[in-house]
N, C-alpha and C positions, 0 to 999 in steps of 0.2 A: 369472382376474380381469383386467379391462381395465387396461392400463398408464396411469399418470398422465402428464399432459402438463406438462412443466416449461418455463417461459418463459426458456430460456437464450439465445434469439436475438431477443427482443423486449422493449422497455421501454414499450410502449404499453398504457396501462391499459384502454382500450376494447376493444382486441383480446384482451387477457388475459381480460377478463370475458365477452366474447361468444363466444369460440372454445374455451372449456373448459379453459384453462390454470389451474394452481394459482396462487392469489393469497393471499399472506400478509397478512392484514388489518392494515393500519397506519392505518386511518381514524380511530381514536380519537386518535392524535397529530395527524393533519391537522385534525380538528375543533377541537382545542385551539388550533391556529394560526389557522384561518380564521374562527373565531367572532367575531373583532373585527378591525378594520383594523390593519395593521402592516407593517413592513419587516423582513425576516429574511435571515440568511445562515447556510448550513450547509456545513461542510467534512467530507468523507468520502473515503476512498480510491476509486480507480477501480473500476468494476464492483461497486459496493456498493449500488446501487438509487437513486441520486440522480435519474436521468432518469425512472424509474418514479414516484418521489415527485412530481416536477413534473407528470408526465402525469396522475397521479391528482388533483392539485390543480386542474389545468386542467379536467378533466371535471367536478369539483365546481362550479367557478365558471361553467361553461357550462350548468349546470342539468340535467345528464344524470342525473337521480335514479334512473332504472331501472338504471343500472350499479352502484348502491350497495345494491341490495336485499339484505337479509340481512347486511350488514356492520355494524360497530359504529356508524358514523356514522348509519346509518338509524334506530337507536334513540335516539341522542343528540340528533339534530336534530329539533326540532318546528316546525310551521308551514310556510310556503311556501318552496320552493326557488327562490331568486332567481337569475337569470343575469346575467353581466357580460361585457363585451368582454374578451378575453384577448389580450395580446401576448406570445408565447412565442418567446424568442430562444435558439437553441442555437449555442454557439461551438465545439463539438467537431466532429471529423470533417474538419478542414481543416488543411493544413500551412501554418503562418505563417512563410514563408521570405523574403518580400520586403516592401517598404514598402507595397505595395498590398493585401497579403493581408487585413488586418483591414477596411479600408474597403470592399473588394469584397464581403466577407461581410455587413457591416452594410448596405451598399447593397442587396443582394439581399433582405434582410428588410424594409427600409424600402419598397422598390418594391412588394413583395407587400402590405404594409399600405396603402400609398397607393392602390394599385389597388382593393383590397377596399373601402375607405371613400371612394373618389372624391376623393382629395386630389391637387392638382396637385404636380408635382415641380420646384420652382424650383431653380436652381443654388445650393444652400446646402450648408454643411458637414453631416456626418451628425448631429452633435449638435443642430443647429438643426432639421433635418428630424424628428428624434425628438421634439423638443419640440412641433412642429406636429402630428405624428401623435397624440400623447397628448391634446393640447388639442382637436383636431378630433374624435377618436373619442368623447371624453367629451361634447362638445357635441352631436354627431349622435345619440348613443344616449340622452342624458339620464341617463347613469349614470356612476359612477366605474368605472375600469378596473382590470384585473389585469395585472401585469408579472412574467413568469417568465424568469429567465436561467440557462441550464444551462451548466456548465463555463466560468464567467466568466474563469478564469485561463489558458485554453488558449493565447492569444497570448503571454502572458508566459512560460509554461513552455516553449513551443516555441522561443522566441528567446533562451533562456539562452546566454550566451557571445557574443552579438552586441550590444554596448552601444548601437550606433546604433539598431537595431531596438527594443531594450528601451525606450529613451527615447521613441521615436516611439509605440510601442504604449501605453506608460504614459500619455502625454499624451492620446492618442485615447480610451482607456478612461476616464480621469479626466473628460474633457469629456462623454463619452457618459453615464456613470453619474451625473454631477452633475445632469443633466436630471431624474432621478427626485426629487431634493430640490426642485428649482424647481417641479415640477408635482405636488407632494405632495397638494395639495387635490383633484386629479383621480384619485388612486389609492386604491383600496379595499384592495389587498393587493399586496405585492411580495416576491419571494423570489429570492435568488441562491445558486447552489451552485457548488462547485469542489473540487478536490483540496487545493489549498494556500491558505493565507492570507498574502498578501504584506503584511506589516505595516508595511514601511518605505518604500513607494513612493507613498503617498498616493492610491492609486487610488480609495479610498472617502472621502477627506478631505472631499469635497463632499457626502457622503451620511452625515452624522453621526447620522441617526436609524435606522441599521441595527443590528438586534439580532442578535448572534452567538449562536446556540443550539448550536454545535458541541460544547461541553463541559457543557451543562446536563443534570443528572440526569433531568429530565422527558422529554428527547428522546434519551436514550442509545440507545434501540432503534428509533428512527424509520426507520433503514435497517439491513439485515442480518437475521439470524434468531436469536432467543433460544432457550434450551434448551426452554422451554415451547412455543414455536412449532414447533420441530423435531419434538417428539412429537405435537403437535396436528394438523399439516398433512402430515407426511411419513412417518408410521409404515408405511403400505403400501409406500412406496418403500424404506424401510429394510429391510423384510422381503424385498423383491425383491433388494436388494443382498446381504443375508445369504445368500440361497439361491444367488445367482450365484457368490459367493466361497467358499461352504462354511463360513460362520461362523454362530454363533448371533446373535440380535438384540443381546445385551449386548456381544459382541465388536465388532459392527458400530458400535454407538453409541460405544464406546471409540475406535475407529479414526477415526470422523468427528470426534470431539472433539479427539483428538491432532493431526490434520492440519489442521482448519479452524476450530476454536473459539479462544477466548482473546482476542478483541478487547474492549477496554474504552474507552468514549468519554466517561466521566464519573467523578467521584469515587465514585459508587455502586458501581463495578466490576461492573456488570451484564455477564454473559458474552454476547458476540455472535459468531455464526458468520459466516464469509464466505459470502454467499448464492450468489455465482457458482460457487464450488467445490462447495458442497453440492449445488446443483441439477444441475451437470454430473456429479458422482459418482453421483447417483441416476438420472439419465437414461441414463448410459452403463454403469451398474452396475459401476463400477470406481473405486477410490481412486487419484487421480493429482494432479499439481500443476497444476490447471487455471488458477488465478488467476495464478500466476507465469509459466506458459507463455504466457499471453495477451499478454505484453509488458511490459517495464520502462518506467515513465514516462520520457518524453524528458528531463524535468528531472533525474531521478535518474541516468539513464545519462550525461548530459553532465557532471554534477557529480562523479560517482564517479571520473572520469578524472583529476581534479585535486585530490582530497581527500587530504591527508596526515594520516591519522587512524588511531589505534589502534582497530581494529574490536572488539577484545575488550571495550573500555569500554562499547560500546553496550548490550550485554545486561546490564542491571542498573544503568545510569547513573541518577543522581538529578538532576532538573531542576526549575526553577520553572515556574509557570504562564506567565510571560512568555516563557520559552525555547520553549515549545511553539508559540507563534505568531510566533517571531522569525525570519521568513523574508524575505529581501530578494532582489530580482532582481540586486542588485549584489554581494552577498556571501552565499553559501549556507551557512548553519549546518548541519553534518551531522546533528546530533541532531534539530533541527526538521524537516529534510528527510526523514529516515527515518521520523519520527513521522507527518508529514502525508501522506506517500505510502503509509502502511499497513504499512511494514516493521518498525516498532516500535509498541508500544501501551503503555497504562498498566498496570502490574502491581500497583502499590500506591500508596496516598496517605497521607501522614503529616499529620494535622490540626494537630499541635503546631508543625510547621515549615512547613506549607503547601508541601511538596515532593512531587513525583511520582517514583516509580521506574519506569523504562521497560524493556522487554525484547521479544524476539521473541514474537509472539502464539501461534504454533504451528509445527509441524514443516515444513509446506509453505513458510511464509515464510522460516524459517531456511535451509532447503535451497535455496530459490530465490534469495535475495539473495547467499548465499555462492557459489553456483554462478555467478551472473551476475558477481560480482566476479572470480572465477577466469577467466572468459571474457574480461574486460577486461584482466586482467594477463597472461594467457597465451593470446592470441587465435589463435595458429597451431597449437595442439595438435590440435584436432579435437573429438571427442565427450568432453567432460569427464566425463560420467556413466559412460562405459565405463572411463575411467582410474580413477575413484574406486572402481568396483565391483571391478576387478582388485586394487587395493590392499587393499580390505577382505577379499576372499577369501584373499589371501596371509596376512594377519594371522590370520584365523580358522583357517587350516591350520597355523599355526606355522612360516611360511616368511619370516622377516624379510629374508633376502637377496634374495628375489624382490621384496618390498615396496620395498627400497632401489633395485633396478634399475628398477622401474616409476616410482618417484619421480624418479629421474634422467632417465628418458625424458620424463616430463611437464615437468620444469624446462627441458629442452632445447628445448621449444616456445616459449620466450620469444624473440620475434623480435629481431634485432640492432638494428632501428630503435627498439625500445622500451627496449633495454638502455642506450641513451645517456641516458635520462631517469631511470634507476633511482637515480642518485646524489642526485636531488632528494628521494627518499622514504626516510627512515631506516628505516621499518618495512615496506618493500616485501616483502622475503622473509618476514619474520615474518607478514605478512598472508597470504601464500600458504600457509604451513604451517598457520596457524590455520584457514583455510578448508578445506583438505584434511582436517585432523583432525576438524573439525566435521561435514563431509559424509560421512566414513567411516561414521558411523551406529552405531558401537560405543560402549562405555562409555569415552568420551574426556574427559580433563581437560587443559586448557592451564594452565600455571603452577600445577601442583598443589602445595599448601602442605604442607611437612613441618616438623619441629621445627628443622631446620638449613638450610632454604632452599626453593627452588621448583623442582620438576621441570618442565623445559620442556614435555614432552609425556608423559602417562601414558595408555596404551591397555590396556583389559582386555577379554578375550573370555571365553567359558565355560571355556577350557582354558589360556589364556596371559595373561601380564602383560608389557607392554613399557614399560620406562623409557627414554625417549629424551632425550638432551641434545644441543643444537645449538650449534655455535660458528661464528658468522659471521666469516670471515677468520681462523679458527683451525683446529686439527686435531682429528682423532678421538681421539688419545691424551689430550689435555687434557680433552675432553668426558667420556671414560670415567673419568678420574681424579677429576673433580668428582663423578661419581655415587658413587665409592668414598669420597672424602674427606668428603662430606656425608651419607654413610650413607642414601642415598635408598632403598635396598632394605629398610631396617629395618621400615617399617610393614607389610611383606608377608611377613615371615619365617615366619609360621604359615599363610600362604595355600597351599593344596595345588596351585595352578596353577603351571605352569612359567614362570619369570621370565627374560626377556631384558634385558640391559643393552645399549643401542645408543648409541654416540657418533658424531656426524656433524660433519665439518668442511666448511664451506661457503665457497667462494671467490667474492668479488665480481668477480674478474678473469675467471674462467671461467663465472661465473653458474650454477654447479651444484655438486653434492656433489663435493668434492675428495678426501675420505677418509672411511672409516667403519669402525667396529669393532663386531662383535656378540659379546657375551660372555654 
């Protein structure tokens, strides 16, 4: 059987359709958008298909009917396919590190449009030139125009932490996007996409006719892959993956779901798979952390270094609709940041309170974000995955003493320059232990609730149970005594597995395990 071609390295609709790549048909959603004039905004995580969406919309408005043959829109649209001039602005793929970064990119696009349409280039500001381009193109073509902006937020995300650049980029983008409102009568359709929605910087204050469809039920699956689409378009690839790994098809589907499914972009809770990871897994015939390995968003990486936040709260936290969009370039709210960048998703919605419960969408994301946090907290250790694997194997073999030695070696990787900052973060070490416990991948519970208290860390394997109590600036004796006094072993008295009680004393002076007892 001929292998399927997956578009893992292209987001160009025309190339996908003409070169035989798999295309997951999203044109029914596109038809709903483009069938009448409008201004739209869509937020989705990186590598989720936003660029392909805009490329598809561009081909539609350029009147390339032949590319849509056999797709949903081909049946939905009747009559003549009209073409319109399209201004497509892509703000991704550039490092916004100095005050000229944004204007130079805007100037590049403006020069291309001015050359194409024979427009003189007077020495005007970029927003004034944009205004002239829109009006001139509309006048010369005798048609309204289409404006598409991909990754509108890249300049703001890249410059997090630099207040001067933030202010400059905010003002420049505000002026540039305000032109879209001033020239509304010349615009047939406009769409902006991005990872984040900066709700407090008034970038869009001049564009008050922008409809945000990011959380609308109707467009929950406009990007990504649904369960139905996975079976409809990828069954051959799933069978190939099953053969390569020695699984049956049902096992393969379960593994794809466990690792890549679980995104919800509306109150409907429609399941959406990460398209980048699914297509890479099928193309390479291997389950791996493709999306997370492709890089942490700059915004998240910079912000995590300064967030003093109990990460355990993230998985299962309840938030309002307003919180999901409460992102500011001046003060980054962790929950909104994790949600908008794709590391948290909607897990449930309570109509009576109008509150959302958030959580990690799947194992790839949980493993990825916790691993990245560990790399930020313990940057000099080396390969975090190797350390975690060794700890897991020691626990599976019933060797808690080796586990403690490996944990001590890992903690010793905290560089001295970082230790001077630790006092700022009350939950610093707790975060490290939480990340390690979650990444171990066994049956792990943090703050396990018993009738008399909370076990700091409970780890269960097929043959062993570990009850671990941690004392920061305390000693192992008091940790073991707490396990005894609060009867933490009682829930497991009838369990046939061997039970270990482990008390750990942790010193903030040595920044490592000071004492431990295994009983």
